[in-house]
Every structure is written in C-alpha cells, then in structure tokens.
N, C-alpha and C positions, 0 to 999 in steps of 0.2 A: 625543769623547763626543757622541753624538746622542741627545737625550732626547725622549720623547713627553710633552707638557705640556698640561694642561687649565687653562683660565682660568675660574674661577667669579667672575663680575663682572657689573656692570650692562651693559646692551646696548652692545656695543663700537662699533656704528655711530653712537652718540650722543655719544661722548667728544670732548673737546677735544684735538686731537693735539699742541698746543703746551704743554699743562699736565698731562694725565693721566699719572700715574705707571705705571699698569698698561699703557697703550699703549707707553710707553718700554721697560718691561720686556719686552713682547712683541717689539718691534723688535730688542732686543738678543738675545733668544732665537733669533730667526730668523737673525740675523747669525752666531750661534755654531753653526748647523746643527740647531737643535731644531725640532720640529714642534708646531704649536699647534692646539688644539681649544677652542672657547669655548662656554659655556652660562651661562644665568642661573639664579639660585638656585631660582626657582619650577619649574625643570625638573630638579631633583634629587630623587631618591626612594630609599627603602629598599624592596627587593622580594625577599622570600623569600631572605634571606641575602646579597643583592648590593646594592651602592650604585650606582645607575644615574643617568646624566645624559643628557638629550636636548639635542643642540646640533649645531654644525657645525665642521668644520675651517676655519681662517682663515689668510689671508696678509695681512700688514700692509705699509704703505708710508707715508711722510710726504708725502702729497699731499692738500692741503685739499679736502674734498668727495669724495674718492675714496681713502680711506685703508684700506679693507678689502675683500677678496674672500672670499666665503663658498663653501665646498664644500657637498655635499649633507647634508641633515639625517640624523642617525644617533643611535641609542641606544647608549651605551657603558658598559661596566663600568669604574669608576674604578680598580680594581685592575690594569687592563691598562696604566695610565699609570705613568710614572716620577715625575712631579711634578704635584701639583694646587695651584694658587694660590687661596687664600681671599681674594678681593679685592672682594667687593661692599661698597658703602658702607653704613654704619649708617643708620638708628638701630639701636642694639644692643638689640633687643627679643627676644621669645621665638622669633620666626621666625629671627632671626639665631642665637640660641642653639641652636635645633634643627638648623640646618645644621652647626654645629660637632659636635654629637653624631653626625650621620650621617658626617661626614668622619673622626671618631674610628675608625670601623669599617674604614677603609682605611689609616690612618696607623699605624705608619711603613712598612708594606710598600710603599705608595706614599707618598712624602714630601709631606706637606702643609705649605705655607708660608703663613703662620706656623702653628706647631703648634696645631691647633684646641682641644686641651685647655687650653692656656695662653692662647689668645685669649679663651676663655670665662671663664677664671678671673683674667684680668688686664685688666679693662675700663680704658679710658684714664684715667679720673679716680679709680680705686680703687687701681691699682698704686702710685701715688705715696705712698699711706699707709704703705708699707713703708720710706719714707725721710723721716720727719717732720722731721729736722734740715736737709733740703735744700729743704723746701717752705715756702711762706708759711702762716700760721695758717689751718687748714681745719676745717670742720665739715660733717657729713652728718646730716640729720635731716628729719622731717616736722612737728616741733613748732614752731608759730609763736613761742612764748615763747622757745625756744632760739635762733631766728634774731634776735629782738629783743635778747637778751642778747649774742649774738655781735657784733651791730652796735654795741651800747653799749661793748663792749670795744675794738673795732678801728676805729670810725668808718666810713669809706667801705668798702663791701664789694662783691664780685661774687657774684651768685646765679645759678645755672644748673642745667639738668636734669642729673641724674647720668649719664644714658645718651644725651645729645644729641650732636650733631656739627655741624661747619661754622659754629659761632657762633650757631646757632638757639637762641632762648630765653635768651640771656645778658643779664643786667641789672646795671647799675652803680648802686648805691643809696648816696646820701649820708646823713649822720646825720639830717637833718631831713626826708628824703623820706617822705611820708605813704602811699606806695603799697605798702609791704612787705606788710602784712596782706592787701591785695587781691590782690597778686601770688601769695602763698602759697595763698590760697583758690582762685584760678584754676587753679593747678597741681594742687591737691588734687582739683578737679572733673574734671580730665582723666585722671589716673591715680593709682595707689596707691604710686608710687615715691617715695623720699625725694629731696631736692634737696641740692646741695652749695653751700656758701658759702666764700669765701676772702677774706682781707684784700686790699683793692684796692692794687695796686702802681702808683703814679703814673708810674713810668718806662715803663709800657706805651705812652704816647703817642710814645715814641722807638722802639718796636718790641717785638714778641714773637718771640723767636728760635726757629726750627725747626732743630734739630740732627738730622741723619740719621746713624743708626748701622746698620752692616751686621755681623751676627754679633757684636754687642756692641762694635764698634769705631767711633768717630766718623770719618766720611769728609768732613764739611763741614757748613756751615750757611747758611741764608738768614735775613734779617730781614724780618718782616712788619709794616708800619707802617699803623696805622689811618687812615682818612680823618679829616679835621678834623670834630670834633663827634661822632665815633663811638668807642664804647668797645671795639669788637671789631676785632681785627687779621686775622681769617681772610680768606683771599683769596676765599672764597665770597661774602663780603659787602663786597667792594671794597677789602680790604687790599692795600697795594702791596709787592711783593717787592723787597728791596735786597740787594746784595752785602755780606757781612760775614764776619769771621773768628771764631775761637773764643778766648775768654778762658781764663785759667788756672782760674778758678772753674768754667767750663763743662767744661773737661777733667777737673777733679776730680769733677764730677757724673757724667760719662761713665765714669770709672774705677770709681766706686762701683756704678753700675747695670749696666754693660756685662757683667760676668761672669754676673749674674743673667739677663739677656736671653739670652745665649748658652746657658746651661744649660737654659733653658726652650724652646729651639728657636724663639725669636723673631728670625728672621734679618733682617727689614727692619722697623725701627722709627723713629719720629720723636718726639723729646722736645721739649716746649715750655718755654722758659726766659725769664723776665722779670726783668731786673735781678739776675741771679745766683740766682734762685729757680726751682726745678722746679715746674711747674704741671700738666703732663700727660705721660703716656707713651703714645704712640699705637701700637697694635699691630694694629688691625683693617685699615684701608687707608690708611696714612700717605702723604702727598704731599710734593712739594717737590723731587724729583730732577731734573725738567726745568729748573727755575729754577736749581738748583745747577750744573748742567752749562753753562747759558748764561753764568752769572756767572764761574765759576772753571774751567771745562773739566773738572770732575771727573765721570767716568762712573760714577755710583753703580750704575747698572743692571749694568755689567760686574762690579763688585765683588760685587753680589748673586748673579749667576749663578756666579761663581767659588766663592762660599761654598756654593751649592746643589750644584754639581758635586762639590765635595770631599765633601759629606755623602753624596751618592748613591754615589760611588766607594767610600767607606769602608764602606758598608752591603752592598756586593756581596761574594759569597763569594770 
C-alpha cells in the first residue's frame, strides 16, 4: 500500500530530528513507500467547497542540518490525499479549533489523524474529566474564591492554563503562598478562559510518566523527571527522559481509556500519569516516540502506520 500523505505541522525545517515525533512518523512513512507533502496551518483554507493547502512535497532523512529536501510549491485539494496528519503544536486556541473544522470537511473521505472532531472535543486537560476515579482531585473555574477553597481542601496545588502546552504557565502553589490571587488576576487579564487546578502529587519529583498509546493500545512509556527546583517535568522546559516500564495500575488506566480513544479515531495519543494518577490525555500533537525507541527499541511509528493502513484498507470499496 502506497499512500499520499499530507503533514499539517509547524515548519519541518525547524524541527529537532532527534526529538520530534512528526519527523519520526514522516521517516517511517517514507520507509513504507508513502509520499509526503508538508504545509503549515496558515496555508490551509476553505475555498468554494474545497479545502486547499499550499505547501511542498518533502523527502526526509536523519542528517543533522540537512534533514529535508523540498519539492516545488503547489496548491492541493486535501481530498486528493489518502491521509492528512493534524500535527501542529498547540496552543489550543480558536485558530487551532478552526483548522479542525476545515479538516472535518475532508474526513473521513481522506483519513485525518487524529480525527479532527474528537481532537476539538477532547482537549488534553478536559478529556480526563470522563474518568474522575483515575485522576487526582481537579477543579476548573475562573472564580478566585473557588481556587482558595480548593487549596484549603488539598493544601499544595498545581494551577495551569486549561488550553496551554509544554509546561507553559504551570504553577505549584503551597498552602501559605500569597501569590494565588495575583496569579489569577494576571490570567484573567490575559484571556477569558477558565483555569485548571489539581492536587499536587509529591511523587512528580520522581517523574511524570508519558505512556504512548496506538489505536487505544499501550506500546510503551518514558519517564520525564523535572530538574532540581523545578515543578514541571515537560521536556520543553528541561525535563529529563528516562527508561521505564508500565505498572499494573497504568495498564489498568490504559484498559479503561483505550477503547474510548479507539472509538473516537484518536490513533496516536500520549497519557500523562503521576504516581498512578491520570493527569492529561494528549491528543493534539503528543510526543515521546523517539525517546521510547532509543530506550526500548519500540518502533511506535511503525505501529501507528500499521493502524492507519488498516483503517485506509477497511474504508476502500
């Protein structure tokens, strides 16, 4: 099976070839005989009944400083492709939401991964609300009094933007910290969105585990350990990736949420687990597959493409 694949992502010439999951997915696609076309989301448009993207064919290789060759610029109708990857990084704002609405216009005639309807309706920090018994105590609000009450109940808490990413804007607040009100006022002055608070889990200093699921099945995990003096374990802010296995509790979590992910067409996802508690379900542009492959030799990109190829084959007459 040879597929024509469009990558909707941030500029591919700027990615880290040793860390970027989309780059690894693209390499695996070419190894399997698929053709790649790349465009950025600002070059996506709806035009008189067609969803058009302006971009270029690409060829990839793992050569530092010379990892991509571009073909000529072209405007393409996304319905002419077999697969479109929705892989630009958040923030999950109205620009992001609009791109999912446009991709809805071609899916499922063209398979969009992950399904744009469910990407839009399952933001990372909201989908976990469907599994309250698996998550630490959580609250979403804009009301400062509600945050003060939540902290009074749980002591140390984490406060973060509801639609943020990469650890940006994440605060660890202790019971006597006088900055809570000022922090909430600052957020309120920036946007009208609510914020999320969760009970602080002290075990995060030992790591925040990223479990990779493909079509609802766990394929492996990495542990992300925060730097000393840092509350955030995200690799974007200096977290260190370590080799790690899956516990029985984590397999139980995957068994609960996996069928839901598969039913919603969320083929490539990454869940975050701290000390046996589910904190996020990442569906927009999850990362971690290159680290997993280095540590354990698990080729998650291969598993992802096998799942995609099965879906494309099943949809053919």
